[in-house]
C-alpha positions in Angstrom: -0.5 450.7 113.3 -4.0 449.4 114.1 -2.4 446.1 115.3 -0.1 447.9 117.6 -3.1 450.0 119.0 -5.0 446.8 119.5 -2.3 445.1 121.3 -1.8 448.1 123.5 -5.4 448.5 124.4 -5.6 444.8 125.3 -2.5 444.8 127.4 -0.1 442.7 125.3 2.5 445.5 125.0 2.5 446.0 128.7 3.1 442.2 129.2 6.1 442.3 126.9 7.6 445.2 128.7 7.2 443.6 132.1 8.8 440.4 130.8 11.7 442.4 129.5 12.1 444.2 132.8 12.0 440.9 134.8 14.6 439.5 132.5 16.8 442.5 133.1 16.4 442.0 136.8 17.3 438.4 136.7 20.4 439.0 134.5 21.5 441.9 136.9 21.1 439.7 139.9 23.2 436.9 138.4 25.9 439.4 137.5 25.8 440.9 141.0 26.0 437.5 142.6 29.1 436.7 140.4 30.8 440.0 141.4 30.1 439.5 145.2 31.2 435.8 145.0 34.5 436.9 143.3 35.0 439.5 146.0 34.3 436.9 148.8 36.5 434.4 147.1 39.4 437.0 146.8 39.1 437.9 150.5 39.0 434.3 151.5 42.1 433.5 149.5 43.8 436.6 150.8 43.1 435.5 154.3 44.4 432.0 153.6 47.4 433.3 151.9 48.1 435.7 154.8 47.7 432.7 157.2 50.2 430.7 155.1 52.9 433.3 155.9 52.4 432.9 159.6 53.7 429.8 161.3 52.7 428.3 164.6 56.1 426.8 165.6 56.6 424.2 168.2 58.1 424.9 171.6 60.7 422.4 172.8 60.5 421.1 176.4 63.0 418.9 178.2 62.9 417.4 181.6 66.1 417.5 183.6 67.8 414.3 184.5 66.2 412.7 187.5 63.1 414.9 187.2 59.4 414.0 186.4 57.1 416.1 184.3 53.9 415.8 182.3 52.3 417.5 179.3 48.6 417.9 178.9 47.5 418.3 175.3 44.4 420.6 174.8 43.2 419.9 178.3 43.3 416.1 178.1 44.8 413.7 180.5 48.4 414.6 181.3 51.1 412.3 179.9 54.5 411.7 181.4 57.4 412.9 179.2 61.0 411.9 178.7 63.8 413.6 176.8 62.8 416.4 174.4 59.2 416.9 173.3 57.4 419.4 171.2 54.6 421.5 172.6 52.0 423.4 170.7 49.3 426.0 171.4 47.0 424.7 174.1 49.5 422.4 175.7 50.5 422.6 179.4 53.8 421.6 181.0 53.7 420.6 184.7 56.8 419.7 186.8 56.3 417.6 189.9 58.0 417.8 193.3 61.8 418.0 193.2 61.7 418.2 189.4 62.7 420.9 186.9 62.3 421.4 183.2 63.3 423.8 180.5 61.5 425.3 177.5 63.1 426.8 174.4 61.4 429.0 171.8 61.9 429.7 168.1 63.8 433.0 168.8 66.1 431.4 171.5 64.2 432.5 174.5 64.8 430.1 177.4 62.5 429.4 180.3 63.5 427.2 183.3 60.7 425.8 185.4 61.2 425.2 189.1 59.5 422.3 190.9 55.7 422.1 191.0 55.3 424.7 188.2 52.6 424.6 185.5 52.7 426.8 182.3 50.5 426.8 179.2 51.4 427.7 175.7 48.6 430.1 174.6 49.9 431.8 171.5 52.9 431.1 169.2 53.3 432.9 165.9 56.2 433.4 163.6 55.9 435.1 160.2 55.7 438.3 158.3 54.6 441.0 160.6 53.3 438.5 163.2 55.8 437.3 165.7 54.4 436.5 169.2 54.9 434.3 172.2 52.0 434.1 174.7 52.2 432.0 177.8 50.1 431.5 181.0 51.8 430.7 184.3 49.3 428.8 186.3 51.4 428.2 189.4 55.0 427.8 190.6 58.1 429.8 189.6 60.1 430.3 186.3 63.3 431.9 185.3 63.5 433.3 181.8 66.3 434.7 179.5 65.4 436.5 176.3 68.2 437.1 173.7 69.6 440.6 173.1 69.5 440.4 169.3 68.2 443.5 167.8 66.0 441.5 165.4 64.2 440.0 168.3 62.7 443.4 169.2 59.8 442.8 166.7 58.5 439.9 168.8 55.7 440.4 171.4 56.4 438.3 174.4 53.7 438.2 177.0 53.1 436.0 180.1 49.9 436.2 182.2 49.4 435.0 185.7 46.2 435.2 188.0 47.6 438.5 189.3 49.0 440.4 186.3 50.3 440.3 182.7 53.8 441.0 181.7 55.5 442.1 178.4 59.2 441.4 178.0 61.7 443.5 176.0 64.9 441.9 174.4 67.8 441.1 176.7 65.5 440.4 179.7 66.4 438.1 182.5 63.7 437.7 185.3 62.1 435.5 187.9 58.3 435.2 187.8 55.7 433.7 190.1 52.0 434.0 190.3 52.3 437.3 192.2 56.0 438.4 192.1 58.3 439.7 189.5 62.1 440.2 190.0 64.1 441.8 187.2 67.7 440.8 187.0 68.3 442.5 183.6 66.0 444.6 181.5 68.4 444.9 178.4 68.4 448.5 177.0 64.7 449.0 178.0 63.3 451.0 180.9 61.9 447.8 182.4 59.2 445.0 182.1 55.7 446.3 181.5 53.3 445.0 184.2 49.5 445.4 184.0 47.0 444.5 186.7 43.2 444.4 185.9 42.3 447.1 188.5 44.8 449.7 187.2 44.0 451.8 184.1 47.7 452.1 182.9 50.7 449.9 183.0 53.8 450.4 185.1 57.4 449.4 184.5 59.6 447.3 186.8 63.2 448.2 186.1 66.5 446.3 186.4 67.3 445.6 190.0 63.7 445.9 191.2 61.1 443.4 192.4 57.4 443.7 193.1 54.8 441.5 194.8 51.1 442.1 194.0 48.9 441.3 197.1 45.5 439.7 196.7 43.9 443.1 197.6 45.5 444.8 194.7 45.8 448.6 195.0 43.5 450.4 192.6 45.8 453.2 191.4 49.1 453.3 189.5 50.7 455.4 192.4 49.9 452.7 194.9 51.3 450.0 192.7 54.6 451.9 192.3 54.8 452.0 196.0 55.0 448.2 196.0 58.3 448.2 194.2 61.5 447.3 196.2 65.1 446.9 195.5 65.8 443.3 194.5 66.7 441.0 197.3 70.5 440.2 196.8 69.8 436.6 197.8 67.7 436.2 194.7 70.7 436.9 192.4 72.8 434.3 194.1 70.1 431.7 194.7 70.8 428.1 193.6 67.8 428.2 191.2 69.1 431.3 189.4 72.7 429.9 189.2 71.4 426.6 187.9 69.1 428.3 185.4 72.0 430.4 184.0 73.9 427.2 183.2 71.1 425.2 181.7 70.1 425.5 178.1 68.0 423.7 175.4 68.4 424.2 171.7 65.6 425.0 169.4 66.9 423.0 166.5 68.2 419.4 166.1 71.9 418.8 166.6 73.7 418.7 163.4 75.2 415.5 162.1 78.5 416.5 160.7 82.0 415.0 161.0 84.1 415.8 164.0 86.8 417.4 161.8 84.2 419.7 160.2 82.9 420.6 163.6 86.4 421.7 164.7 86.8 423.7 161.5 83.4 425.4 162.1 83.9 425.9 165.8 87.1 425.6 167.8 87.2 426.1 171.7 90.5 427.6 172.8 89.5 428.0 176.5 88.6 426.5 178.9 90.2 423.1 178.5 88.2 420.0 179.3 88.5 419.3 183.0 90.1 422.6 183.9 89.9 423.8 187.4 88.2 427.2 187.6 90.1 429.6 189.9 87.3 432.3 190.3 83.5 432.7 190.3 83.5 433.3 186.6 85.4 431.9 183.5 86.1 433.2 180.1 85.1 431.0 177.1 86.7 431.9 173.9 87.6 430.4 170.5 87.3 430.7 166.8 84.7 429.9 164.2 84.5 429.3 160.4 82.4 430.0 157.4 78.6 430.1 157.6 78.6 431.1 161.3 76.8 434.3 162.2 76.5 434.0 166.0 77.8 432.0 169.0 75.9 431.1 172.1 77.5 429.9 175.4 75.0 428.2 177.7 72.3 430.3 175.8 74.1 433.6 176.2 75.1 435.4 173.0 78.8 435.8 172.9 80.8 438.8 171.6 82.2 438.1 168.1 85.1 439.9 166.4 86.6 438.8 163.1 86.5 435.0 163.4 86.9 434.9 167.2 84.4 434.9 170.0 84.4 435.4 173.8 82.0 435.2 176.6 82.5 435.7 180.4 80.4 433.1 182.2 79.4 433.2 185.8 79.8 429.8 187.5 77.3 428.3 190.0 78.5 426.8 193.3 78.8 423.3 191.9 81.8 421.1 191.8 81.3 420.3 188.1 79.9 422.8 185.6 78.9 421.9 182.0 79.4 424.6 179.3 77.8 424.2 175.9 79.0 426.3 173.0 76.9 426.4 169.8 77.6 428.0 166.4 74.5 429.2 164.6 73.9 430.3 161.0 71.9 433.3 159.7 68.6 431.4 160.3 69.5 430.7 163.9 70.1 427.0 163.2 72.8 425.2 165.1 75.4 424.0 162.6 78.1 422.9 165.1 78.3 422.4 168.8 80.9 421.5 171.5 81.0 421.2 175.2 83.4 421.6 178.1 83.2 420.5 181.7 85.1 422.6 184.3 85.7 421.8 188.0 85.6 424.0 191.0 87.4 423.4 194.3 84.7 424.5 196.8 86.5 423.4 199.9 87.2 426.5 202.0 90.9 427.3 202.8 92.2 427.3 206.3 91.6 430.4 208.4 94.5 432.9 208.8 95.9 433.7 212.3 96.3 437.1 214.0 99.5 437.4 216.1 100.0 441.1 216.7 99.1 443.2 218.6 97.3 440.2 220.2 96.1 436.8 219.0 92.8 436.1 217.3 89.8 436.6 219.5 91.5 438.9 222.0 90.7 442.5 222.9 93.6 445.0 222.9 93.7 448.6 224.2 96.0 451.4 222.9 96.2 455.2 222.9 98.2 455.3 219.7 96.4 456.6 216.6 98.2 454.1 214.4 98.8 450.3 215.0 99.8 447.4 212.8 98.1 444.0 212.6 100.3 441.0 211.8 99.6 437.4 211.2 100.2 434.2 209.2 98.4 432.4 206.4 98.5 428.8 205.1 100.8 428.2 202.2 99.0 428.5 198.9 96.5 431.2 200.0 95.9 433.7 197.2 94.9 436.7 199.2 94.0 438.1 202.6 91.0 440.4 203.2 90.6 442.7 206.2 87.2 444.2 206.7 86.4 443.6 203.0 89.6 445.3 201.9 92.0 443.0 200.0 95.7 443.5 201.0 97.7 444.9 198.1 101.2 443.8 199.2 100.2 440.2 199.9 101.1 438.0 197.0 99.9 434.4 196.3 102.1 432.0 198.2 103.0 434.4 201.0 102.7 433.0 204.5 102.8 436.4 206.4 100.6 439.4 206.2 100.3 442.9 207.7 97.6 445.6 207.9 97.9 449.2 209.1 95.0 450.7 211.1 95.3 454.5 211.3 93.0 457.3 212.1 94.5 459.2 209.2 93.4 456.3 206.8 89.9 456.3 208.2 90.0 452.7 209.3 90.7 453.3 213.0 88.4 455.3 215.3 88.1 456.2 219.0 86.3 453.4 220.9 86.0 449.8 219.9 87.2 448.7 216.4 86.6 445.2 215.1 88.8 443.8 212.4 87.7 440.6 210.5 90.4 438.7 208.6 89.6 436.2 205.9 91.8 434.1 203.6 91.0 433.5 199.9 92.3 430.6 197.8 92.9 430.7 194.1 89.4 429.4 193.4 87.8 432.4 195.2 86.7 430.4 198.3 86.8 432.3 201.5 87.9 430.9 204.8 86.1 431.2 208.1 86.8 434.6 209.5 89.0 435.4 212.6 88.6 438.6 214.6 90.4 441.0 217.0 89.0 443.9 218.9 91.2 447.0 219.4 90.1 449.9 221.7 91.4 453.3 220.9 91.2 455.3 224.1 92.8 456.2 227.5 94.3 453.5 229.7 97.2 451.2 229.9 98.2 449.7 226.6 97.9 445.9 226.4 95.6 443.0 226.2 92.3 443.6 227.9 90.7 440.2 227.3 92.6 437.1 226.2 90.6 434.5 224.3 91.4 430.9 223.6 89.0 430.9 220.6 87.6 433.4 218.3 84.0 432.8 219.4 84.4 435.0 222.4 84.2 438.1 220.1 80.9 439.9 220.3 79.5 439.2 216.9 76.5 441.6 217.4 78.7 444.7 217.0 78.3 446.3 213.6 81.2 445.9 211.2 82.9 449.0 209.7 81.3 450.5 206.7 82.8 449.4 203.4 83.5 453.0 202.3 85.7 453.5 205.4 88.1 450.8 204.4 88.4 451.3 200.7 91.4 453.1 199.3 91.1 456.9 198.4 93.9 456.9 195.9 94.1 459.3 192.9 92.4 457.8 189.8 94.6 455.2 188.1 92.7 455.5 184.8 91.5 459.1 184.5 88.6 459.7 182.0 87.9 456.0 181.7 84.4 456.4 183.1 81.7 458.2 181.0 78.0 458.8 181.1 76.4 458.2 177.7 72.7 458.4 178.4 70.5 460.4 178.9 73.3 463.0 178.1 76.9 462.6 177.5 78.0 464.0 180.9 76.3 467.3 180.7 73.6 468.2 183.4 70.3 466.7 182.6 66.8 468.2 183.4 63.8 465.9 183.6 60.2 465.6 184.8 60.3 461.8 184.9 59.9 460.2 188.3 62.3 457.4 187.2 64.8 456.8 184.4 68.1 455.0 183.8 71.6 456.4 183.6 73.9 454.5 181.2 77.7 454.7 180.9 80.9 453.1 179.9 84.0 452.2 181.9 87.4 450.5 181.6 87.5 446.7 181.0 89.7 446.6 184.2 86.7 447.6 186.3 85.8 445.2 189.2 83.1 447.3 190.9 81.0 450.4 190.1 79.8 452.7 193.0 77.2 455.4 192.8 76.8 457.7 195.8 78.4 454.9 198.0 76.0 452.2 196.7 77.7 449.3 194.9 75.9 448.3 191.6 74.9 444.7 192.5 74.1 443.7 188.8 77.4 445.0 187.4 79.6 442.1 186.4 83.4 442.3 186.5 85.0 443.2 183.2 81.9 444.7 181.5 82.5 448.0 179.7 79.0 449.2 180.3 77.0 450.0 183.5 73.5 451.1 184.4 72.0 453.0 187.3 68.3 453.7 188.1 67.5 457.2 189.3 64.0 456.9 190.9 61.9 459.0 193.2 59.9 456.0 194.5 63.2 454.1 195.2 64.7 457.1 197.0 67.6 457.6 194.6 66.3 460.9 193.2 64.6 463.9 194.8 63.1 467.2 193.7 65.7 469.7 192.5 69.4 469.1 192.0 70.8 465.6 192.3 74.5 465.0 192.2 75.6 461.3 191.5 79.2 460.6 192.4 80.3 457.7 190.2 83.5 455.7 191.2 85.0 452.6 189.5 87.4 450.3 191.3 89.7 447.5 190.4 90.0 444.0 192.0 92.0 445.4 194.9 89.6 448.2 195.6 91.8 450.9 194.1 90.0 453.9 192.4 90.3 453.6 188.6 88.3 456.8 187.9 85.6 459.0 189.4 83.2 461.6 188.1 80.0 463.5 189.1 76.8 463.6 187.0 74.1 466.2 187.8 70.4 465.6 187.3 67.8 468.3 187.9 64.3 466.9 188.7 61.4 469.2 187.9 58.0 467.4 188.0 55.4 468.8 185.8 52.8 468.8 188.5 54.1 470.8 191.5 
């Protein structure tokens, strides 16, 4: 007891307590460091593990035959490339003058580069929850086609240019330059999302629309929407688009399998090698075997049923067209591939002649409200077209034709009427047109002006409207046309300034018309159609809008007709 008091009075006990406290602090610090080190290590390993599940796949690039292109790796000196090369994040592909190239991505998106175009791979991710394609278009022009597979909808596809950034939905087909976007197909989406730095919100450019962003970019979304226009029809039929649609590059190596095994896996029934295409499009169909989950024809996903597939393919204006058919497994790997080359006879047929009531190039006067035009055609002609109306009674091989002009039919009017006659061969080529002018009015009946050649006709006179010469027959296939979205035929009330009307039609449909406007993007034989109702485009107004929808066959006959009502009530009056 005395010893303890002594030690306490002289400070020994206090020193022991301090030493024990310091020891506890040191041991606590060590344990805390171990805990935090473990947490940091766990987070680091989790981050590494998560990154292991995300791949950064290569992008394949190929220079077209006779073209020149370079690839710059991470900003280094550009290297000239040949054949197929792999590109990674940070690489830039540049095509030179009179040169083109194509890029293919892991989910089968295809991009076709026009001459003097440069594009950089900014971001490429494939993995669990992270699927993205990021590109930067530096200059030039590209065409892109994105697959319509439902699974591809989880992928973010973004292209930036100096003027805007774009996000693309599945099923997109579009043309892009530094300042212009033209949407040929927007799949099942409202459109392609476009953002400019000066606007707070994005806008959507729908199917059949185009937009050019000027250097002095409008600052509001309303002003940007005013820049949208209907797509220029010459874009759809331009040589670059036609060539792009028939050019493809595969994202996996060609399989090395025996030819017999290829035929068992993939068999092409049509077209035959070297076949002459008789129209602007051709049907590719065949059968496939085990292990095949999808078929692509020149990059387009074919329709499969049972063990058969088919795809309607638009043909470019080339004498020879290469068609590539690929069979893919569940992982999107090509396991069999075949090709066909078809030929087109692009030489136009000889022009028809007009004999009655006067020869080609003449002007004829009559007071009769009905008059018959007669003429001849070269042997082998497949059809005769008068003012964009194909004669129904003319059969391939006939050498004589006739056409009835009548005020009761709506194709003959008081005053001057111009009739343009064209011959079409079995390949769909049109001849040079011939003309005759017929004046319906008072005066002696007969030839007013005789012409030795057709060039004397005044070509500046406006041709008759298409609607005036199309048949007005009762529907041949009633109830074959339907509206499916936004409602199934019932009147639809909306506050949206723009939306799409979707519907179905007969497979015999050649053209679809809405309020007298022919849907330019509808392709013959498709069983679905789409129309954009838009206030900015002038196809919808405040209040009740009635859309008259008519489908026609190849001869212009009405297959079916219906009306669809939309009531537009904007939220802000």
